N, C-alpha and C positions, 0 to 999 in steps of 0.2 A: 578457564577460559571465559567471558563474558559471552552469553547468547548474544546473534544479532539483533538489533533494533530495529524493526520497521515500520513506517508511517503510512497510513493509508489516508490519502486527503480525500474528502468524499464529502456529501450532502446526505441528510436522512433520507428525503425522500426518491433516491437515486437506484434507481435497479441493478445499475452495472456495478454500483458500489458495494450494494448486498451480495451480487453474483461474485465480485473479487474477494469482499471477505470470507465468503464461504469457502472458495478455492484454498483460500490461504489456511482456513479450519482444517480442510481434509488433509493438507501438508502436515499438520502438527506431529502426527504419529511418527513421522519420520524425520524431520526436521527440527532442530532448536533454535527457536528466535521467540521474540516477544513482537507483538503487533500494537499499536495505539493508531485508534481512529480519530482524526482530527476532523470535524465539520468546519469547512470552508465558511459557512455563511454566520460562523460566530465570529468571523476578524473579518471587518473590511480588507485589510491588507492580503489575507488568502484567498479573500473572496475575487479579489481584483488578479491575483496572480493566477489561481485556477478555475477561476470562472467557468468556461463550458468544456473544459478539458477533463473534468472528473470522472470516472476514480484517477488519481493519480497512485502509485504504491513508489515508496522511498526509501532507499537504504541509507540514512545520513542525508547529505545533498545529492546524492545519486538517484536520478529518477531510474528506476526498473521497468515500469511498465506504465502507462496511461490507456483510459478507455477499457481494453480487455487484459485479463489476466495474461502474464508471458511467463509458462511456469519454467521455462529454460533458462529464462533470464533470472529469475527468481533464485533457482537453484545453484546457478552459474554464481550468483553473488553470495548466496550462504557458503558456497564452498570455498570462497576466496578467504585469505588470510587477512 
């Protein structure tokens, strides 16, 4: 089974984005997942979509949390088939 692939949409200068990534990294010992960090400022379409709502953590098209890390939502998504 392939590990779930999470995507963290954020900005380089965003402390909330750094906090969410740190929380994800803290989960790594207990959960199998990959995470890709995407800088929304690198793509005008992403910048327009996410502008002021970063960070956003997604599993595929499903948004798991925004602004603040929601451990319960992430764990529920990782448990789901």
